MOPAC internal coordinates of N, CA, C and O (Angstrom, degrees):
PM7 1SCF
backbone

  N    0.0000 0     0.00 0     0.00 0    0    0    0
  C    1.4458 1     0.00 0     0.00 0    1    0    0
  C    1.5052 1   107.23 1     0.00 0    2    1    0
  O    1.2310 1   121.51 1   -32.57 1    3    2    1
  N    1.2963 1   114.71 1   147.43 1    3    2    1
  C    1.4684 1   124.45 1  -178.53 1    5    3    2
  C    1.4934 1   113.18 1  -128.02 1    6    5    3
  O    1.2310 1   119.54 1   -45.51 1    7    6    5
  N    1.3085 1   118.49 1   134.49 1    7    6    5
  C    1.4295 1   123.30 1  -178.71 1    9    7    6
  C    1.5826 1   105.24 1   -93.20 1   10    9    7
  O    1.2310 1   122.21 1   -43.50 1   11   10    9
  N    1.3691 1   113.38 1   136.50 1   11   10    9
  C    1.4529 1   120.55 1   175.31 1   13   11   10
  C    1.4792 1   107.05 1  -131.59 1   14   13   11
  O    1.2310 1   121.48 1   -44.60 1   15   14   13
  N    1.3233 1   114.77 1   135.40 1   15   14   13
  C    1.4423 1   123.22 1   171.96 1   17   15   14
  C    1.4896 1   109.56 1  -106.02 1   18   17   15
  O    1.2310 1   122.00 1   -60.78 1   19   18   17
  N    1.4433 1   113.77 1   119.22 1   19   18   17
  C    1.3987 1   120.51 1   175.97 1   21   19   18
  C    1.5196 1   111.77 1   -75.51 1   22   21   19
  O    1.2310 1   119.01 1   -17.15 1   23   22   21
  N    1.3495 1   119.49 1   162.85 1   23   22   21
  C    1.4095 1   123.28 1   176.17 1   25   23   22
  C    1.5137 1   112.74 1   -60.26 1   26   25   23
  O    1.2310 1   120.07 1   154.04 1   27   26   25
  N    1.3957 1   117.48 1   -25.96 1   27   26   25
  C    1.4144 1   121.56 1   179.59 1   29   27   26
  C    1.5261 1   111.40 1   -77.12 1   30   29   27
  O    1.2310 1   121.17 1   173.52 1   31   30   29
  N    1.3237 1   115.38 1    -6.48 1   31   30   29
  C    1.4640 1   121.60 1   176.82 1   33   31   30
  C    1.5688 1   112.87 1    96.50 1   34   33   31
  O    1.2310 1   120.30 1   177.62 1   35   34   33
  N    1.3276 1   117.03 1    -2.38 1   35   34   33
  C    1.4354 1   119.17 1   177.12 1   37   35   34
  C    1.5192 1   109.16 1   -75.62 1   38   37   35
  O    1.2310 1   120.86 1   -46.84 1   39   38   37
  N    1.3064 1   115.96 1   133.16 1   39   38   37
  C    1.4747 1   122.82 1   172.59 1   41   39   38
  C    1.5429 1   109.60 1  -103.43 1   42   41   39
  O    1.2310 1   123.92 1   -48.28 1   43   42   41
  N    1.3060 1   110.09 1   131.72 1   43   42   41
  C    1.5050 1   116.92 1  -177.32 1   45   43   42
  C    1.5778 1   108.51 1  -127.00 1   46   45   43
  O    1.2310 1   121.38 1   -33.35 1   47   46   45
  N    1.2423 1   114.97 1   146.65 1   47   46   45
  C    1.4685 1   120.38 1   176.37 1   49   47   46
  C    1.5652 1   108.13 1  -108.14 1   50   49   47
  O    1.2310 1   121.60 1   -61.19 1   51   50   49
  N    1.3089 1   114.54 1   118.81 1   51   50   49
  C    1.5500 1   120.54 1  -173.33 1   53   51   50
  C    1.4661 1   107.16 1  -120.93 1   54   53   51
  O    1.2310 1   122.64 1   -30.02 1   55   54   53
  N    1.3289 1   112.54 1   149.98 1   55   54   53
  C    1.4527 1   123.44 1   170.71 1   57   55   54
  C    1.5156 1   108.96 1   -95.19 1   58   57   55
  O    1.2310 1   121.02 1   -68.29 1   59   58   57
  N    1.3539 1   115.65 1   111.71 1   59   58   57
  C    1.4426 1   118.88 1  -177.98 1   61   59   58
  C    1.5015 1   113.12 1   -58.17 1   62   61   59
  O    1.2310 1   120.98 1   148.06 1   63   62   61
  N    1.3280 1   115.74 1   -31.94 1   63   62   61
  C    1.4858 1   122.78 1   176.66 1   65   63   62
  C    1.5181 1   114.34 1   -57.78 1   66   65   63
  O    1.2310 1   121.31 1   155.30 1   67   66   65
  N    1.3614 1   115.09 1   -24.70 1   67   66   65
  C    1.5140 1   117.72 1   178.78 1   69   67   66
  C    1.5599 1   110.49 1   -63.79 1   70   69   67
  O    1.2310 1   120.18 1   162.79 1   71   70   69
  N    1.2996 1   117.27 1   -17.21 1   71   70   69
  C    1.4871 1   120.22 1   179.16 1   73   71   70
  C    1.5477 1   109.55 1   -73.65 1   74   73   71
  O    1.2310 1   120.21 1   153.20 1   75   74   73
  N    1.3605 1   117.21 1   -26.80 1   75   74   73
  C    1.4105 1   119.70 1  -176.56 1   77   75   74
  C    1.5378 1   109.29 1   -90.98 1   78   77   75
  O    1.2310 1   121.79 1  -111.71 1   79   78   77
  N    1.3977 1   114.19 1    68.29 1   79   78   77
  C    1.4059 1   121.12 1  -174.42 1   81   79   78
  C    1.5389 1   109.40 1  -144.49 1   82   81   79
  O    1.2310 1   119.64 1   -63.02 1   83   82   81
  N    1.2658 1   118.30 1   116.98 1   83   82   81
  C    1.5180 1   124.80 1  -174.90 1   85   83   82
  C    1.6185 1   106.06 1   -59.75 1   86   85   83
  O    1.2310 1   121.66 1   140.21 1   87   86   85
  N    1.3005 1   114.42 1   -39.79 1   87   86   85
  C    1.4660 1   115.35 1   178.96 1   89   87   86
  C    1.5160 1   114.46 1   -61.75 1   90   89   87
  O    1.2310 1   120.65 1   142.96 1   91   90   89
  N    1.3351 1   116.35 1   -37.04 1   91   90   89
  C    1.4561 1   121.92 1   172.32 1   93   91   90
  C    1.5894 1   110.13 1   -57.42 1   94   93   91
  O    1.2310 1   121.95 1   133.19 1   95   94   93
  N    1.3157 1   113.86 1   -46.81 1   95   94   93
  C    1.4975 1   117.74 1  -176.81 1   97   95   94
  C    1.5552 1   109.45 1   -68.10 1   98   97   95
  O    1.2310 1   120.30 1   142.30 1   99   98   97
  N    1.2925 1   117.03 1   -37.70 1   99   98   97
  C    1.4335 1   120.45 1   176.43 1  101   99   98
  C    1.6335 1   110.54 1   -62.33 1  102  101   99
  O    1.2310 1   122.14 1   140.34 1  103  102  101
  N    1.3300 1   113.51 1   -39.66 1  103  102  101
  C    1.4905 1   117.47 1   179.20 1  105  103  102
  C    1.5091 1   107.75 1   -70.14 1  106  105  103
  O    1.2310 1   119.05 1   139.65 1  107  106  105
  N    1.2443 1   119.42 1   -40.35 1  107  106  105
  C    1.5295 1   119.58 1   175.59 1  109  107  106
  C    1.4987 1   113.87 1   -57.71 1  110  109  107
  O    1.2310 1   121.55 1   135.68 1  111  110  109
  N    1.2995 1   114.64 1   -44.32 1  111  110  109
  C    1.4815 1   118.72 1   177.64 1  113  111  110
  C    1.4619 1   110.95 1   -65.15 1  114  113  111
  O    1.2310 1   118.92 1   135.35 1  115  114  113
  N    1.3608 1   119.66 1   -44.65 1  115  114  113
  C    1.4074 1   122.61 1  -178.04 1  117  115  114
  C    1.5670 1   109.40 1   -65.84 1  118  117  115
  O    1.2310 1   120.28 1   139.49 1  119  118  117
  N    1.2950 1   117.07 1   -40.51 1  119  118  117
  C    1.4602 1   122.07 1   178.81 1  121  119  118
  C    1.5083 1   110.35 1   -61.86 1  122  121  119
  O    1.2310 1   121.50 1   137.06 1  123  122  121
  N    1.3376 1   114.74 1   -42.94 1  123  122  121
  C    1.4184 1   119.69 1  -178.98 1  125  123  122
  C    1.5591 1   110.78 1   -64.15 1  126  125  123
  O    1.2310 1   120.74 1   148.79 1  127  126  125
  N    1.3314 1   116.18 1   -31.21 1  127  126  125
  C    1.4211 1   119.14 1   177.90 1  129  127  126
  C    1.5659 1   113.36 1   -85.09 1  130  129  127
  O    1.2310 1   120.42 1  -170.73 1  131  130  129
  N    1.2857 1   116.79 1     9.27 1  131  130  129
  C    1.4635 1   122.12 1   171.65 1  133  131  130
  C    1.4994 1   116.50 1    97.52 1  134  133  131
  O    1.2310 1   119.67 1  -169.93 1  135  134  133
  N    1.3340 1   118.24 1    10.07 1  135  134  133
  C    1.4941 1   121.92 1  -179.29 1  137  135  134
  C    1.5316 1   105.58 1   -83.73 1  138  137  135
  O    1.2310 1   120.69 1   -73.56 1  139  138  137
  N    1.3204 1   116.29 1   106.44 1  139  138  137
  C    1.4540 1   121.08 1  -179.72 1  141  139  138
  C    1.5638 1   113.49 1   -67.40 1  142  141  139
  O    1.2310 1   119.64 1   148.34 1  143  142  141
  N    1.3192 1   118.29 1   -31.66 1  143  142  141
  C    1.4367 1   119.87 1   176.63 1  145  143  142
  C    1.5991 1   111.28 1   -64.70 1  146  145  143
  O    1.2310 1   122.25 1   148.28 1  147  146  145
  N    1.4259 1   113.29 1   -31.72 1  147  146  145
  C    1.3971 1   115.89 1   176.97 1  149  147  146
  C    1.5242 1   112.01 1   -66.28 1  150  149  147
  O    1.2310 1   120.20 1   148.39 1  151  150  149
  N    1.3054 1   117.21 1   -31.61 1  151  150  149
  C    1.4575 1   120.11 1  -179.13 1  153  151  150
  C    1.4931 1   108.48 1   -67.62 1  154  153  151
  O    1.2310 1   118.15 1   146.83 1  155  154  153
  N    1.3046 1   121.14 1   -33.17 1  155  154  153
  C    1.4264 1   121.02 1   179.23 1  157  155  154
  C    1.5317 1   109.04 1   -74.70 1  158  157  155
  O    1.2310 1   120.04 1   142.22 1  159  158  157
  N    1.3228 1   117.53 1   -37.78 1  159  158  157
  C    1.4922 1   121.37 1   175.31 1  161  159  158
  C    1.4782 1   110.27 1   -63.10 1  162  161  159
  O    1.2310 1   118.57 1   144.58 1  163  162  161
  N    1.3532 1   120.32 1   -35.42 1  163  162  161
  C    1.4113 1   123.43 1  -177.61 1  165  163  162
  C    1.4881 1   108.85 1   -68.17 1  166  165  163
  O    1.2310 1   119.11 1   137.04 1  167  166  165
  N    1.3522 1   119.31 1   -42.96 1  167  166  165
  C    1.4309 1   123.82 1   176.26 1  169  167  166
  C    1.5180 1   113.79 1   -58.84 1  170  169  167
  O    1.2310 1   121.62 1   137.11 1  171  170  169
  N    1.3722 1   114.51 1   -42.89 1  171  170  169
  C    1.4684 1   122.53 1  -179.86 1  173  171  170
  C    1.5114 1   112.10 1   -66.78 1  174  173  171
  O    1.2310 1   120.89 1   144.75 1  175  174  173
  N    1.3343 1   115.91 1   -35.25 1  175  174  173
  C    1.4702 1   122.41 1   178.05 1  177  175  174
  C    1.5746 1   109.36 1   -74.26 1  178  177  175
  O    1.2310 1   119.01 1   148.32 1  179  178  177
  N    1.3028 1   119.50 1   -31.68 1  179  178  177
  C    1.3889 1   121.74 1  -173.79 1  181  179  178
  C    1.5402 1   111.28 1   -85.52 1  182  181  179
  O    1.2310 1   119.78 1   134.69 1  183  182  181
  N    1.2305 1   118.03 1   -45.31 1  183  182  181
  C    1.5158 1   123.77 1  -177.69 1  185  183  182
  C    1.5017 1   113.57 1  -102.37 1  186  185  183
  O    1.2310 1   121.57 1   -28.77 1  187  186  185
  N    1.2901 1   114.60 1   151.23 1  187  186  185
  C    1.4736 1   120.05 1   174.09 1  189  187  186
  C    1.5755 1   104.66 1   -78.75 1  190  189  187
  O    1.2310 1   120.74 1   -19.04 1  191  190  189
  N    1.2842 1   116.19 1   160.96 1  191  190  189
  C    1.5254 1   117.92 1   179.41 1  193  191  190
  C    1.5540 1   111.32 1   -58.06 1  194  193  191
  O    1.2310 1   118.38 1   143.98 1  195  194  193
  N    1.2594 1   120.69 1   -36.02 1  195  194  193
  C    1.4422 1   122.54 1   177.82 1  197  195  194
  C    1.4945 1   113.22 1   -67.53 1  198  197  195
  O    1.2310 1   120.34 1   136.79 1  199  198  197
  N    1.3004 1   116.95 1   -43.21 1  199  198  197
  C    1.4313 1   122.80 1  -177.47 1  201  199  198
  C    1.5954 1   107.97 1   -71.84 1  202  201  199
  O    1.2310 1   120.27 1   141.14 1  203  202  201
  N    1.3448 1   117.09 1   -38.86 1  203  202  201
  C    1.4101 1   122.05 1   175.62 1  205  203  202
  C    1.5533 1   110.33 1   -57.01 1  206  205  203
  O    1.2310 1   121.26 1   131.72 1  207  206  205
  N    1.3766 1   115.20 1   -48.28 1  207  206  205
  C    1.4472 1   116.30 1   177.51 1  209  207  206
  C    1.4671 1   112.86 1   -63.67 1  210  209  207
  O    1.2310 1   119.61 1   139.77 1  211  210  209
  N    1.2679 1   118.34 1   -40.23 1  211  210  209
  C    1.4510 1   121.26 1  -178.74 1  213  211  210
  C    1.6353 1   109.37 1   -61.56 1  214  213  211
  O    1.2310 1   120.51 1   142.16 1  215  214  213
  N    1.3545 1   116.64 1   -37.84 1  215  214  213
  C    1.4869 1   118.97 1   175.86 1  217  215  214
  C    1.4794 1   112.14 1   -67.34 1  218  217  215
  O    1.2310 1   121.39 1   132.36 1  219  218  217
  N    1.3080 1   114.95 1   -47.64 1  219  218  217
  C    1.3955 1   121.54 1   177.80 1  221  219  218
  C    1.5259 1   114.64 1   -55.63 1  222  221  219
  O    1.2310 1   121.74 1   128.92 1  223  222  221
  N    1.3344 1   114.27 1   -51.08 1  223  222  221
  C    1.4998 1   118.78 1   177.00 1  225  223  222
  C    1.4845 1   112.58 1   -59.40 1  226  225  223
  O    1.2310 1   120.74 1   143.68 1  227  226  225
  N    1.4030 1   116.19 1   -36.32 1  227  226  225
  C    1.4102 1   120.92 1  -178.89 1  229  227  226
  C    1.5399 1   112.31 1   -67.27 1  230  229  227
  O    1.2310 1   121.71 1   146.48 1  231  230  229
  N    1.3523 1   114.32 1   -33.52 1  231  230  229
  C    1.4736 1   115.15 1  -175.93 1  233  231  230
  C    1.4983 1   109.84 1   -98.29 1  234  233  231
  O    1.2310 1   118.48 1   179.00 1  235  234  233
  N    1.2625 1   120.49 1    -1.00 1  235  234  233
  C    1.5194 1   121.51 1   179.50 1  237  235  234
  C    1.5018 1   113.83 1   -57.90 1  238  237  235
  O    1.2310 1   120.75 1   -50.30 1  239  238  237
  N    1.3524 1   116.17 1   129.70 1  239  238  237
  C    1.5074 1   117.53 1   178.91 1  241  239  238
  C    1.5305 1   113.58 1   -85.47 1  242  241  239
  O    1.2310 1   122.59 1     5.83 1  243  242  241
  N    1.3577 1   112.65 1  -174.17 1  243  242  241
  C    1.4961 1   117.85 1  -177.47 1  245  243  242
  C    1.4680 1   113.07 1   -62.34 1  246  245  243
  O    1.2310 1   119.22 1   156.01 1  247  246  245
  N    1.3291 1   119.10 1   -23.99 1  247  246  245
  C    1.3914 1   122.90 1  -175.15 1  249  247  246
  C    1.6021 1   110.68 1   -90.04 1  250  249  247
  O    1.2310 1   122.88 1   179.30 1  251  250  249
  N    1.3560 1   112.09 1    -0.70 1  251  250  249
  C    1.4200 1   117.03 1   175.54 1  253  251  250
  C    1.5784 1   113.70 1    89.32 1  254  253  251
  O    1.2310 1   121.68 1  -172.18 1  255  254  253
  N    1.3338 1   114.40 1     7.82 1  255  254  253
  C    1.4552 1   120.61 1  -175.36 1  257  255  254
  C    1.5011 1   107.39 1  -100.37 1  258  257  255
  O    1.2310 1   120.79 1   -27.09 1  259  258  257
  N    1.3622 1   116.10 1   152.91 1  259  258  257
  C    1.4746 1   122.97 1   172.58 1  261  259  258
  C    1.4743 1   107.13 1  -106.55 1  262  261  259
  O    1.2310 1   119.84 1   -73.79 1  263  262  261
  N    1.3716 1   117.91 1   106.21 1  263  262  261
  C    1.4288 1   123.20 1  -174.52 1  265  263  262
  C    1.6377 1   111.38 1   -62.76 1  266  265  263
  O    1.2310 1   122.03 1   -53.71 1  267  266  265
  N    1.2461 1   113.72 1   126.29 1  267  266  265
  C    1.4767 1   118.45 1  -178.97 1  269  267  266
  C    1.4594 1   114.51 1   -59.67 1  270  269  267
  O    1.2310 1   118.83 1   138.36 1  271  270  269
  N    1.3366 1   119.84 1   -41.64 1  271  270  269
  C    1.4237 1   120.57 1   176.26 1  273  271  270
  C    1.5539 1   115.32 1   -62.66 1  274  273  271
  O    1.2310 1   120.76 1   147.81 1  275  274  273
  N    1.3015 1   116.16 1   -32.19 1  275  274  273
  C    1.5034 1   119.71 1   174.69 1  277  275  274
  C    1.5360 1   111.32 1   -65.72 1  278  277  275
  O    1.2310 1   121.53 1   141.59 1  279  278  277
  N    1.3757 1   114.68 1   -38.41 1  279  278  277
  C    1.4061 1   121.94 1   178.24 1  281  279  278
  C    1.4915 1   112.33 1   -62.91 1  282  281  279
  O    1.2310 1   122.16 1   136.01 1  283  282  281
  N    1.3796 1   113.48 1   -43.99 1  283  282  281
  C    1.4743 1   120.99 1   179.67 1  285  283  282
  C    1.5414 1   108.64 1   -64.52 1  286  285  283
  O    1.2310 1   119.15 1   138.81 1  287  286  285
  N    1.2974 1   119.22 1   -41.19 1  287  286  285
  C    1.3975 1   123.73 1  -179.08 1  289  287  286
  C    1.5797 1   112.09 1   -63.00 1  290  289  287
  O    1.2310 1   124.53 1   137.21 1  291  290  289
  N    1.4018 1   108.90 1   -42.79 1  291  290  289
  C    1.5037 1   114.68 1   179.95 1  293  291  290
  C    1.5175 1   110.94 1   -66.82 1  294  293  291
  O    1.2310 1   119.52 1   138.16 1  295  294  293
  N    1.3640 1   118.53 1   -41.84 1  295  294  293
  C    1.4472 1   119.59 1   176.65 1  297  295  294
  C    1.5426 1   110.79 1   -60.59 1  298  297  295
  O    1.2310 1   118.67 1   136.95 1  299  298  297
  N    1.3006 1   120.15 1   -43.05 1  299  298  297
  C    1.4056 1   119.32 1   176.58 1  301  299  298
  C    1.4940 1   113.85 1   -62.27 1  302  301  299
  O    1.2310 1   119.91 1   144.11 1  303  302  301
  N    1.3203 1   117.78 1   -35.89 1  303  302  301
  C    1.4752 1   122.10 1   176.94 1  305  303  302
  C    1.6155 1   108.01 1   -66.72 1  306  305  303
  O    1.2310 1   120.60 1   139.33 1  307  306  305
  N    1.2678 1   116.45 1   -40.67 1  307  306  305
  C    1.4317 1   121.88 1   179.36 1  309  307  306
  C    1.6045 1   109.23 1   -60.10 1  310  309  307
  O    1.2310 1   120.02 1   131.43 1  311  310  309
  N    1.2365 1   117.56 1   -48.57 1  311  310  309
  C    1.4525 1   120.58 1   176.84 1  313  311  310
  C    1.5318 1   113.54 1   -63.47 1  314  313  311
  O    1.2310 1   120.81 1   143.56 1  315  314  313
  N    1.2729 1   116.06 1   -36.44 1  315  314  313
  C    1.5109 1   117.61 1   176.89 1  317  315  314
  C    1.5506 1   108.41 1   -69.74 1  318  317  315
  O    1.2310 1   119.65 1   138.95 1  319  318  317
  N    1.3245 1   118.28 1   -41.05 1  319  318  317
  C    1.4462 1   118.70 1   179.66 1  321  319  318
  C    1.5742 1   111.96 1   -64.49 1  322  321  319
  O    1.2310 1   122.19 1   139.61 1  323  322  321
  N    1.3387 1   113.41 1   -40.39 1  323  322  321
  C    1.4979 1   114.28 1   178.79 1  325  323  322
  C    1.4660 1   112.21 1   -71.88 1  326  325  323
  O    1.2310 1   118.29 1   149.92 1  327  326  325
  N    1.3076 1   120.86 1   -30.08 1  327  326  325
  C    1.4513 1   122.78 1   176.79 1  329  327  326
  C    1.5158 1   111.87 1   -72.07 1  330  329  327
  O    1.2310 1   120.67 1   145.40 1  331  330  329
  N    1.3129 1   116.32 1   -34.60 1  331  330  329
  C    1.4926 1   119.94 1   174.71 1  333  331  330
  C    1.4765 1   112.90 1   -66.07 1  334  333  331
  O    1.2310 1   121.83 1   136.87 1  335  334  333
  N    1.3103 1   114.11 1   -43.13 1  335  334  333
  C    1.4874 1   119.15 1   179.69 1  337  335  334
  C    1.5590 1   109.54 1   -63.79 1  338  337  335
  O    1.2310 1   120.77 1   145.43 1  339  338  337
  N    1.2894 1   116.13 1   -34.57 1  339  338  337
  C    1.5414 1   120.42 1   179.61 1  341  339  338
  C    1.4490 1   112.32 1   -68.59 1  342  341  339
  O    1.2310 1   120.79 1   144.38 1  343  342  341
  N    1.3742 1   116.09 1   -35.62 1  343  342  341
  C    1.4495 1   119.92 1  -178.37 1  345  343  342
  C    1.5181 1   114.49 1   -86.96 1  346  345  343
  O    1.2310 1   120.55 1   175.65 1  347  346  345
  N    1.3586 1   116.56 1    -4.35 1  347  346  345
  C    1.4910 1   118.40 1  -178.82 1  349  347  346
  C    1.4972 1   110.53 1   -81.64 1  350  349  347
  O    1.2310 1   120.10 1   180.00 1  351  350  349

């Protein structure tokens, strides 16, 4: 497990082995092509249910909603952090 701190201050624990998953790659490609369901699949494949809840709760706004764009930004930041750690 690896701990990552996002620029928003949220700390997440991730399993680097989750990246070695063809279904994750499929979801990345589908999400890149505009499939919003694939974006949800990607998040579920990348984060455990507890870590996903932690991220959602951290990003929840005053209206009680979790902004989609903030989730997308967080996922991009997670991938950057994991790639940096891999290249270190």
